[in-house]
C-alpha positions as CSV (number, residue, x, y, z in Angstrom):
1,M,-54.1,102.4,-58.4
2,V,-57.3,100.2,-58.7
3,T,-55.2,97.8,-60.6
4,L,-52.7,97.7,-57.7
5,R,-55.5,96.7,-55.4
6,L,-56.9,93.9,-57.5
7,M,-53.5,92.3,-57.8
8,W,-53.0,92.5,-54.1
9,G,-56.3,90.9,-53.4
10,L,-55.6,88.0,-55.8
11,L,-52.2,87.5,-54.1
12,V,-54.0,87.3,-50.7
13,L,-56.6,84.6,-52.1
14,C,-53.9,82.6,-53.5
15,V,-52.1,82.4,-50.2
16,V,-55.3,81.5,-48.3
17,A,-56.1,78.8,-50.7
18,A,-52.6,77.4,-50.3
19,S,-52.6,77.2,-46.6
20,P,-53.4,74.0,-44.9
21,R,-56.9,73.2,-43.3
22,R,-57.3,74.1,-39.7
23,Y,-59.0,71.2,-37.6
24,A,-61.0,71.7,-34.5
25,R,-58.4,70.1,-32.4
26,Q,-55.8,72.5,-33.5
27,A,-58.0,75.4,-32.9
28,E,-58.7,74.2,-29.2
29,L,-54.9,73.9,-28.8
30,D,-54.5,77.4,-29.9
31,N,-56.8,78.6,-27.2
32,Y,-55.2,76.3,-24.5
33,G,-54.2,79.3,-22.5
34,N,-57.7,80.9,-22.5
35,N,-59.4,80.2,-19.1
36,N,-62.9,80.7,-20.6
37,V,-62.5,77.5,-22.8
38,D,-63.1,74.0,-21.4
39,L,-60.9,71.8,-23.3
40,D,-62.0,68.2,-23.8
41,L,-59.7,66.0,-25.7
42,N,-62.2,63.3,-26.0
43,E,-65.1,65.6,-27.0
44,D,-64.7,64.8,-30.7
45,G,-63.7,61.3,-31.0
46,D,-63.4,61.3,-34.8
47,D,-60.7,63.9,-34.7
48,V,-58.4,62.1,-32.0
49,Y,-55.7,60.1,-33.8
50,D,-55.5,56.6,-32.4
51,Y,-51.9,55.5,-32.6
52,Y,-52.5,51.9,-32.0
53,N,-55.4,51.7,-34.4
54,G,-54.7,49.0,-37.0
55,I,-51.7,47.5,-35.0
56,D,-52.2,44.0,-33.7
57,E,-50.6,43.2,-30.3
58,P,-48.3,40.3,-30.5
59,Q,-49.6,37.2,-28.6
60,I,-46.8,35.5,-26.6
61,E,-47.5,32.0,-25.4
62,I,-46.9,31.3,-21.7
63,G,-43.4,29.5,-21.0
64,T,-41.9,30.7,-24.2
65,L,-39.5,33.5,-25.2
66,S,-40.0,35.8,-28.0
67,P,-37.4,35.3,-30.8
68,D,-34.7,37.8,-30.8
69,E,-35.3,40.0,-33.8
70,D,-31.7,41.3,-34.0
71,I,-30.4,37.8,-34.5
72,D,-30.7,35.9,-37.7
73,P,-31.4,32.1,-37.1
74,S,-29.3,31.1,-40.0
75,H,-26.4,32.9,-38.5
76,H,-26.7,30.3,-35.4
77,A,-26.3,27.4,-37.9
78,S,-23.2,29.0,-39.6
79,L,-21.5,29.4,-36.2
80,E,-22.1,25.8,-35.2
81,E,-20.7,24.6,-38.5
82,E,-17.7,26.8,-38.2
83,E,-17.1,25.3,-34.6
84,E,-17.5,21.8,-35.9
85,E,-14.9,22.5,-38.6
86,E,-12.6,23.9,-36.1
87,V,-12.7,20.8,-34.1
88,E,-12.4,18.4,-37.0
89,H,-9.4,20.5,-38.2
90,E,-7.7,20.4,-34.7
91,K,-8.2,16.6,-34.6
92,R,-6.6,16.1,-38.0
93,R,-3.6,18.3,-36.8
94,T,-3.3,16.2,-33.6
95,V,-3.2,13.0,-35.6
96,E,-0.8,14.2,-38.1
97,G,1.6,15.8,-35.4
98,R,1.6,12.8,-33.4
99,E,3.9,10.9,-35.7
100,D,6.6,13.5,-35.1
101,K,6.4,13.2,-31.3
102,E,8.8,10.8,-29.4
103,L,7.5,7.8,-27.5
104,P,6.8,8.4,-24.0
105,I,9.7,7.6,-21.4
106,K,7.7,5.0,-19.6
107,P,5.5,3.2,-21.9
108,Q,3.0,0.6,-20.9
109,L,3.5,-2.7,-22.3
110,I,0.2,-4.8,-22.8
111,P,1.0,-8.4,-23.6
112,S,-1.1,-10.1,-26.2
113,G,0.1,-13.6,-25.6
114,F,3.0,-16.0,-25.5
115,G,5.4,-15.7,-28.4
116,E,3.7,-12.6,-29.8
117,S,4.5,-9.1,-29.9
118,G,3.1,-6.8,-27.3
119,T,1.4,-3.5,-27.7
120,L,3.1,-0.4,-26.4
121,M,0.7,2.3,-25.2
122,G,1.7,5.8,-24.4
123,P,-0.2,7.7,-21.8
124,S,-1.6,10.2,-24.5
125,A,-2.1,7.5,-27.2
126,Q,-4.2,5.1,-25.1
127,G,-7.6,4.4,-26.6
128,E,-6.6,6.2,-30.0
129,E,-3.7,4.2,-31.6
130,E,-1.6,1.4,-30.9
131,I,2.2,0.9,-31.8
132,L,3.3,-2.7,-32.2
133,L,6.6,-3.6,-30.2
134,T,8.3,-6.0,-32.5
135,T,11.9,-5.5,-31.4
136,P,13.1,-8.7,-29.9
137,T,14.9,-8.5,-26.5
138,T,17.5,-10.8,-25.1
139,P,16.3,-12.3,-21.6
140,L,18.6,-11.9,-18.7
141,E,20.5,-14.9,-17.3
142,G,18.0,-16.9,-15.0
143,A,15.0,-14.9,-16.2
144,G,12.0,-16.8,-17.7
145,G,10.3,-16.2,-21.1
146,D,10.8,-17.2,-24.7
147,I,13.9,-15.7,-26.4
148,G,13.0,-13.0,-28.9
149,S,9.3,-12.5,-27.5
150,G,10.0,-9.4,-25.5
151,I,7.6,-10.6,-22.8
152,P,8.4,-12.0,-19.4
153,D,7.1,-15.4,-18.6
154,T,4.6,-14.7,-15.8
155,D,4.4,-18.2,-14.7
156,K,8.2,-18.5,-13.9
157,D,9.1,-14.8,-13.1
158,I,6.3,-14.0,-10.9
159,E,5.8,-16.3,-8.0
160,T,2.9,-15.7,-5.6
161,D,3.6,-17.1,-2.2
162,T,0.1,-18.5,-1.0
163,T,1.5,-21.1,1.3
164,G,0.5,-19.4,4.5
165,M,-2.8,-17.9,3.4
166,A,-4.8,-20.8,5.1
167,T,-2.7,-20.4,8.1
168,C,-3.5,-16.8,8.5
169,M,-7.1,-17.8,8.4
170,L,-6.7,-20.0,11.4
171,C,-3.9,-18.2,13.4
172,T,-3.1,-14.4,13.7
173,C,-0.7,-12.9,11.3
174,L,0.8,-9.6,11.9
175,V,3.4,-8.6,9.2
176,G,5.9,-11.3,9.6
177,S,4.7,-12.8,12.8
178,V,2.5,-15.8,13.1
179,Y,0.6,-16.6,16.3
180,C,-0.9,-20.0,16.6
181,D,-1.2,-20.3,20.4
182,D,-3.7,-22.7,22.0
183,L,-5.3,-23.9,19.0
184,K,-5.0,-27.8,19.6
185,L,-2.7,-28.0,16.6
186,D,-1.1,-31.5,16.1
187,R,1.5,-30.3,13.6
188,V,3.3,-27.2,12.3
189,P,1.0,-25.4,9.9
190,P,2.3,-24.2,6.5
191,L,4.0,-20.9,6.9
192,S,4.9,-18.3,4.2
193,K,8.3,-17.7,3.1
194,E,8.1,-14.1,4.7
195,T,7.5,-15.4,8.3
196,T,10.1,-14.1,10.7
197,H,8.5,-15.1,14.0
198,F,6.4,-18.1,14.7
199,Y,4.6,-18.9,18.0
200,A,2.8,-22.3,18.6
201,R,2.6,-22.4,22.2
202,Y,0.2,-24.8,24.2
203,N,-0.7,-27.0,21.3
204,K,-0.5,-30.9,20.7
205,I,2.3,-30.9,18.3
206,A,4.1,-34.3,18.7
207,G,7.1,-34.1,16.4
208,I,9.1,-31.7,14.2
209,S,10.1,-32.7,10.8
210,K,12.6,-31.0,8.4
211,S,9.9,-30.2,6.0
212,D,8.1,-28.0,8.6
213,F,10.5,-25.2,8.3
214,A,12.1,-25.8,4.9
215,N,13.0,-22.7,2.9
216,L,12.1,-20.1,5.7
217,N,15.2,-18.2,5.3
218,K,13.8,-15.2,7.2
219,L,12.5,-17.1,10.2
220,K,14.3,-15.5,13.3
221,R,12.3,-16.9,16.2
222,I,10.5,-20.2,16.9
223,D,8.5,-20.7,20.2
224,L,7.0,-24.2,20.7
225,T,6.4,-23.9,24.4
226,S,4.2,-26.5,26.1
227,N,3.4,-28.9,23.3
228,G,4.0,-32.9,23.3
229,I,7.0,-32.8,21.1
230,S,9.1,-35.9,21.8
231,R,11.0,-36.2,18.5
232,I,12.8,-33.8,16.2
233,E,14.5,-34.5,13.1
234,D,18.4,-33.6,13.1
235,D,18.2,-31.1,10.5
236,A,14.6,-29.7,11.2
237,F,16.4,-26.2,12.4
238,F,20.0,-26.4,11.2
239,G,18.9,-25.2,7.6
240,L,17.6,-21.8,8.8
241,P,20.2,-19.3,8.3
242,A,18.4,-16.4,10.1
243,L,17.3,-18.4,13.1
244,E,18.4,-16.7,16.3
245,E,16.0,-17.8,19.1
246,L,14.5,-21.3,19.7
247,I,12.3,-22.0,22.7
248,L,11.2,-25.6,23.3
249,R,10.1,-25.4,27.0
250,E,7.9,-28.0,28.6
251,N,8.0,-30.8,26.0
252,S,9.3,-34.2,26.1
253,I,12.5,-33.8,23.9
254,R,15.2,-36.5,24.7
255,Q,17.7,-35.3,22.1
256,L,18.5,-31.7,21.2
257,P,19.0,-31.3,17.4
258,A,21.8,-29.6,15.7
259,L,21.3,-25.8,15.6
260,A,22.8,-23.0,13.4
261,P,25.8,-21.0,14.6
262,S,23.6,-17.9,14.4
263,M,21.7,-18.9,17.6
264,T,21.5,-16.0,20.3
265,L,18.9,-17.8,22.7
266,I,18.2,-21.4,23.3
267,D,15.7,-22.5,25.9
268,A,15.0,-26.3,26.2
269,S,14.0,-26.3,30.0
270,H,11.8,-28.8,31.3
271,N,12.5,-31.7,29.0
272,Q,14.1,-35.1,29.2
273,L,17.6,-34.5,27.7
274,G,19.6,-36.5,30.4
275,S,23.1,-37.3,30.1
276,T,23.1,-38.1,26.2
277,G,20.4,-35.5,24.9
278,I,23.1,-32.9,24.1
279,Q,25.7,-33.6,21.3
280,R,29.4,-33.0,22.2
281,E,30.6,-29.5,21.6
282,A,27.0,-28.4,20.5
283,F,27.5,-24.8,21.5
284,K,31.0,-24.4,20.5
285,D,30.7,-22.4,17.1
286,M,27.8,-20.2,18.3
287,S,29.9,-17.2,18.8
288,G,26.8,-14.9,19.3
289,L,25.0,-17.1,21.9
290,L,23.9,-14.9,24.8
291,Y,21.2,-17.0,26.8
292,L,21.3,-20.9,27.4
293,Y,18.5,-22.4,29.6
294,L,18.6,-26.1,30.3
295,T,16.7,-26.2,33.6
296,D,15.0,-29.6,34.6
297,N,16.5,-31.9,32.3
298,N,18.3,-34.4,34.4
299,I,21.7,-33.3,33.0
300,D,24.7,-34.8,34.8
301,H,27.4,-32.4,33.2
302,I,27.8,-28.8,31.9
303,P,27.9,-28.8,28.2
304,V,31.4,-27.3,27.3
305,P,32.9,-25.6,25.6
306,L,30.7,-22.6,26.2
307,P,31.2,-19.5,23.9
308,D,32.6,-16.3,25.4
309,S,29.6,-14.4,24.3
310,L,27.3,-16.2,26.8
311,R,25.8,-14.0,29.5
312,S,23.2,-16.3,31.1
313,L,23.5,-20.0,31.9
314,H,20.6,-21.7,33.8
315,L,21.1,-25.3,34.8
316,Q,19.3,-25.5,38.2
317,N,17.4,-28.7,39.2
318,N,19.7,-31.0,37.2
319,N,22.0,-33.9,38.3
320,I,25.3,-32.0,38.0
321,Q,27.8,-33.4,40.5
322,M,31.1,-31.7,39.5
323,I,32.8,-28.4,38.0
324,H,36.1,-28.7,36.5
325,E,38.6,-25.9,36.5
326,D,38.3,-25.4,32.7
327,T,34.5,-25.3,32.7
328,F,34.5,-21.6,32.8
329,C,38.0,-20.5,33.2
330,N,41.4,-21.1,31.4
331,P,43.7,-22.8,33.8
332,H,46.8,-22.0,31.6
333,D,46.1,-18.2,31.7
334,L,45.6,-16.9,35.2
335,N,44.6,-13.4,33.8
336,Y,41.8,-14.7,31.7
337,I,38.5,-13.2,32.9
338,R,35.0,-14.2,31.4
339,N,33.4,-10.7,31.9
340,S,30.1,-11.3,30.1
341,L,29.2,-14.6,32.0
342,E,27.3,-12.9,35.0
343,D,24.4,-15.2,35.5
344,V,25.1,-18.9,36.3
345,R,22.2,-20.9,38.1
346,L,23.4,-24.3,39.5
347,D,21.0,-24.2,42.5
348,G,19.0,-27.6,42.7
349,N,22.1,-29.8,41.7
350,P,24.0,-32.1,44.1
351,I,27.2,-30.2,44.0
352,N,29.1,-28.2,46.7
353,L,30.6,-25.0,45.0
354,S,33.1,-24.5,47.9
355,R,35.1,-27.6,46.9
356,T,36.1,-26.3,43.4
357,P,36.7,-22.5,43.9
358,Q,39.2,-22.4,41.0
359,A,36.4,-23.5,38.7
360,Y,34.7,-20.0,38.9
361,I,37.5,-17.7,40.0
362,C,37.4,-16.0,36.5
363,L,33.6,-15.1,36.7
364,P,32.5,-11.6,37.7
365,R,30.0,-13.3,40.1
366,I,29.9,-16.6,42.0
367,P,27.5,-19.0,40.6
368,V,24.2,-19.4,42.4
369,G,24.1,-22.8,44.1
370,A,24.9,-24.8,47.3
371,L,28.0,-23.8,49.1
372,I,28.1,-26.3,51.8
């Protein structure tokens, strides 16, 4: 029995010796629920464990960012190298695959000189590579350029019309119309080949030569009202295939030049044509003539034959003394009627229309003039 107690006592001592040491703070925590105990955690500073003791706080400079601890800087370098390798690889594939592609449908030909092969540049290959065009081409008939060069002769094929540029600085140019009114011009200025209407009224132009309107194949209307024109060369207007309207009012013209059959309006009023100023059968072939104005010219006869297309004829203030039966009508065809000629002016002439009623019986209206 005594032996049993001794063994039990030794066992208790061994357990006590093996148990951990109890600190003062742990004892206080065990008595936390006791109201009679005033717990002060800071009473014993040696027993309080400072978690930040021995750890230096990081110092971050203002204006900088702390490095990302989870990203390895060496990994950035490897990514950039991989991207550069992919770009280089893509360029090599593009250059190698370009040889298999077809040339563009509309290449751009860059000439490199006369007699040399040009450079053909596609839209996707400009600035990267050039393909020399060496295949000779046969020029078309009438086209310039050296045979086999494949390059057009720019000096022969491309003609820039700069004739009327100086004129447009002096006059007013609107599309194909040129207005040179009241500029004290003494001659017809150079005109572009694209001119369709030319107005040079109230100037001091004394004469018209053939070269003034040469090669103006698009010119439709010429108005030279109130100039000092006294002479006109015979072929000055005849070589204009598109000319339809010619206005020469208030000049000193003594001879009306030959005109193209395409005329629709002729106004030569207030000139000095007289009895010989109009050529014989001058208007016969003008099948499209609509208006003929010859007022105040001292004309002593009606210029016949007149085309059936004529609508208006002004001959007032002249010296016409007689009208024949075939001037307007056809005496061999009593059923003939000139329906289009509705405006005939003969007032101011020494003629009595009542003496020749058969001369205008085919007209839709009686001419204006003296009846007594």
